[in-house]
N, C-alpha and C positions, 0 to 999 in steps of 0.2 A: 372257419374261414382261414385261419392260419394253416390248417391242413391242406386246404385247396391251393393256397399260395405256394406251399412247399411242394405239392404234387406237380404244379405247373412248372416250377423251377427245375425239378428233377427231369421231367419229360423234355423240356427245352435243352438241357445239358445232354441228355441221351441222344436227342436228335442231332445236336451239333457234333457230337463225337462220331456218330454213324455217318453223317454227311462228310466229315473229314476223311474217314477211312474209305468210303465209297469213291470219293473224288480222287484220292491218291491211287486207288486201284484202277479207276477209269483212265487217269493220266498215264499210268504205267503201261496199260494195254495199248493206248494210242501211240506210245513211243516204240513198243517192242513187237506188237502183233500186226500182221498184215491186215489191210482194210477188210478183205473178204471174210476173215475169221474173227472179227471183233464182235463181242456180244454185250458188253457193258454199256450203259447209258449214264449220262450225268445225273447226279442225285437231285431229287426235288422233294418238297415238303409233303405232297400227296402220297408219293411212294413210301416215304418214311412212316407216315401215319398208318398206312396199310400194314407195313412190316411190324410196327409196334402193336397194333391191334391183334395181329396173328399170335404174338407171344405174350400178350398182356395177361390173360387169365392164368397162365402157368408161371410166368416169371415175376409179374408184378400185380398180384391179386388185390393189394391194398389200394391201388388206384381207383377201384370201383367204389370206394367209400365216399367219393366226392362226385359232383355232377360231371357228366361227360363233356360239358362245355370247356372244362379245364384242359382236357386232352386236345380238343380241336383248336382251342385258342393258343396253346403252346406251339403247335405246328404252324399255325397261321403266322404267329410272331416270328418263328424261325424263317419261314419263307420270305416274309417282308424284310427281315434283317439282311438276308443274302441278296435280295433284289436291290435294296438300297446300296449295298456294297458294290455290286456289279455296275450299278448306274452312277457310281461316284458320289452318292449323297451322304454316305456314312462310312465309318471305319469297318474293319473286318469284325464279324460277330465274335464276342467273347463269351466264356462260360459265366453263368449267373451264380454269385456266391451269396450264401445266407448271411443276412445282416448288412450286406452292402447293396444288393440289387433291390429295385423297387418291388414291393410285394403287392401283387394285384392278380385278378383273374377276371375273365370275361364271361358274361351270361347272355345267351341268345334270347330273343324276345319271346319264344315259346317255352322257355325253361324256367320262368319265374313269374310270380303273380304280384302285381303292385296294387296296394290299397291306399287309403287316404294317408295313413301315417305308419305303414308297415310294408314289408316285402317278404314274400315266401321264397326261400332258396331251396332248390332240390338237393337232397342228400343231407341237409342240416337236421331235419327232423329225426332221421334214423340215428344220427350221432347223439342228439339230446336224449333220445329214448334209451340208448345203450348206457349213457352216463347215469340215467335215472335208475336203471336196474342195478348198477353197481353200488349206488348210494341209496339204499332202501329207505332211510330215514330223512330223505331230502324234502319230502312234502310235495304238494301239488304245484305245478308250474302255472304262473299267472297268464302266460300267453300260449297260443297254440304252438304245436310242435312245428319247427322249421320256419318260424316267422321272426323277423328282426324289426325292432322299432326304428322309425325314422324321425328325425327332429323336425322335418317340415314336409309339406305336400309337394307334389309336382306342380310347378307354377304355370305350366302350359295346360290350359283347359279348353275344351270345346264350348262353343257358345250355348248349346242346348243343355249341357251338363254342368254349367258353372253355378256354383252355390256361393251366395254372398258371404264372405268372411266377416266375423264380428269385429275383428281388430283392424285398425287402419293400415298397419304395416303389411300383413298378408294381402289385403285388398290392393295395395299399391304395387306389390310384387307380382300379382296375378296377371298373366298374359292371355287374353282371349283370342282364340284361333278358330278358323272355320273347320279345320280338321287336324287331329293329333294322332300320329302313328308312332308307337314305340318300336324302335329298331333293335335295341339291345341295351346292356348295362355293363359297367365295369366297377367292380368292388376293389378298393385299394386301401392300404394301410399307410398312414403317415404319422410318425411319432406316437405310435400305439393308439391312434384315433382312426376309426374306420369311416371311409367316405364312399358314397354311391354316386356314380356319374351315369346318368341315363341319356342315351342318344335318342332323340325324337325327330321325326319329320313333320313339320307344321305347314299349314297353309293359312296365311293371313294376309289381309290387304296391306300393301306397303304404304307407309306414310309419305306425304308429299316431300320431294327432295328439296332441301334448303338451297338457296341461291348462292350465298357468300363463298368466295374463293379465298383461302388462307394458306399460309405457309407455317410449318412447325419446325423449329430448330431445337434439337435435343442436345443436352450437354451435361456437364458435371456440376458446375456451380449452381445453375438453375436447371431443373430436370427437363423442362420444356418451355419455350417461349413462342407464342402465337403472334402472327403479324398484326392482329387486331388489338394487341395490348395485353391479352391474358397471359398469365405466367403460372407455371406449376413449380413451386419451390421444392428443392431437393430435401426430402425429410431426413436423409442420411440415417436410416434405421440401424444399420450395422454399426456405424460409428457411435451412435448414442447408446447402444447396448453392448459395446465391445468389452467394457470392464466386467459386466455381469457374466457375459459369455465366457470370458477368459477365466473367471473364478470357477465357474461350473466345470470347465474343461480341465483345470488343474486338479479339482477334486476327483474327476474321473480318472486322471492318470495315477492317482494314489490308491485306487481300489485294487483289490487282489485279483491277479490273473496268473494262471500256471500253464506253462507250455510243456507238453510231453516230449522228452528228447527222442523217443523212438518213433512216434507217429507224426510229430510236428504239430499236433492239434492243440490249440489253446483253450483252456477251460476258464470261464469267467465266473466270478462269484455273483451271488444274488444282489449284493449292494452295487456291484459294477453295473448290472443290468438296470437297476433302478436309477442310477446316476446317468446312464446312457440315455434313458428316456427323458430325463430332465434337460440334458443338452439338446436332444432332438426337438423337444418342445420349444426351447428358446430359439433355435434356428427357425422353427415353424412360425413363431411369433414375429420374428423379424421379417420373414418373407410375407406374412399376411399383412403387415403394416404397409409394405411397399406395394403389394398387389392391390390392396384396397384403394389407395390413393390413385394409382394408375387406372384402375377400372373406372372410378368416378370421373376422372379427367377425360379419358377417351370416350366415354359414353356421352358426356356433354358436347364434345367436339363433333361426334358423329351425328348428333341430333340437330346441331345448329349450323353445320357447315356442309355444303354440297360437294365441294372440290377441295382437296388438301394436297399440298406439295410437301414432301419430306425428302431427306437425303439418305442415300445408301452409305452406311458407315462401315469402316474397316475395324470391327470390334476386336478381332483377334490381334491386329496390330496395336491397338490401344491397350489391350491387356498385356502385351509384351513389355510395356514400359513399367518397370518395377516401382517407380515413384507414383504412378497414377493408377495401377492395376486395381488396388482395393477400392478407390473412389469410383472407378469406372464400373466395377462389379456391383457396388452399392447402389449406383444410379439405375442399373438394369435398363439401359437404353434399348437393347434388343427386344426385351419383353414389352416395353412401352410401344414400340413401333409395330410389333406383332398384334397387340390389342387393337391398335388404331386401324391396321389393315383389315382385320376381321370385322370390326364394328362398322366401319365406313361402308364396306361391301354389303353388310346386312341391312343398313339403313338406305341403300339405293344410291349412295354417293360414289364419287370417283376419287382415287388416290394416285398421284403421279410421283414416281421415285426418281430423283435426280441422281446422276452418276456420282461416285465418290470423288471424281475429279472436277465436279462442278464447283466454281469458286464462290460459294455462297458467303464465305467469311471475308474473302479478299475483295470482293466486288462491291462497288458503291451502289446502293439501292436507288440513288437519284440519277446519276449520270452514267452508270454502268462502267466506270473506270475500275480497272483491276490492279491492285497493288502487287508488288513482287513478293513481299513478306508480310505476315500478320502473326507475330508470336503470341503464344497463349497468355503471356503476362499483360498484354495490351487489352484492356476490357472496354475501351472506347474506340470506335472507328472514326478517323478523321480523314476526309477525302482531300487530296492535294489539288484536285481539279476544280471542284465546285464548292469546296469549303464546308461540306456537310459534316456535322458532328453528331453521332448517334451511338447508342449502346450497341456493343458488338453483336450480341445474340439477336437483338431486334432487327439489326441490319440483315443478318443471315435469314431470318424468318421472312422479311420483306422480299428478299431475292428469291426465296423458294416459292412465295406466293406469285411473283412475276413468272417464274418457270412454269408453275401449274396453269396460269392463265394462258401462256403461249402454247402449251401442250393441248389445252382444251380448245383453243382457236384452231390449231392445225387439225385436231380430230374432227371438228364440226365443219371444216372447210370442204 
């Protein structure tokens, strides 16, 4: 699997280099050659894939040791990267570097076999067999060639094929569907742990849409405040584990690493690699705490609320404040809003996003009077017109609920 990730990274970098060369040649021809004599066309991912396959057997025969989905996925990623850049959705594509880029590769639905607790990956069986020949005294393998054990089953099952799990937790996680179609899978590595993400198309009856309309105000002191009184406390996982993380990173900085003055390549010791994994797993632990709390909170909101009003936040501007940037990153407000958008849409509800200029904090939720200023240090909202005294975040959530109600009324009118 590491070999497949490395092959994908190499092919992506090869395609990016060729794209740059061909685009420069195309631009030069457009500037210097008359229109009737021009022969070059702008580069694209499909043409680069054909070019690579033409020289693959002779120049890069080792790429055949992994599944062909790696090659196709690399060029698909390259095409999407340039499409996102030209559409203004992302920065210019960069080269992928070993140790820094996310290690993953894609598998199409006809190139792998999924069992109850295993997956068969093409090309992996040949690699295991070659290793077995090299180590003659290794003994028999317990599993079949090319199969990898999974920690749990696919939780989407068809109604006729559903088997009753013995334990309560798997039964609770099981999602019964009328039809389940596997579209593909992505194998990825995070902190030396391998994860399989399976894309499925399901057909299941939608649950009845809940009626309540609420507003959700996200922040730093409290991760989220709902207009009906529910509050998601900010767990601050990074702040709680910062001392342990700093100790691990200081230990990592003391491990041996040597830089070659001629090639500029840095060689890391084995103890450095072991410590790097410890630091990565600590980061993963922090992210998992944050992700788990946000998943549970957004799932509960999507199941109980039909219409939700939220505010579009200027997260980049908030991160530019050096006094608040770490706390803003620890709160992960963008991730919380993304979870909410996805789950509300899947549950059949509606979500309305207020503009970042909407005065949710400055506006009184009772008389709609808008203050000129509302500094961050003032945690209580006091209205000068009607005398309302209310908690700052709850007042913003009530204003967002009113905004969602108005938008829903205009939509149904």
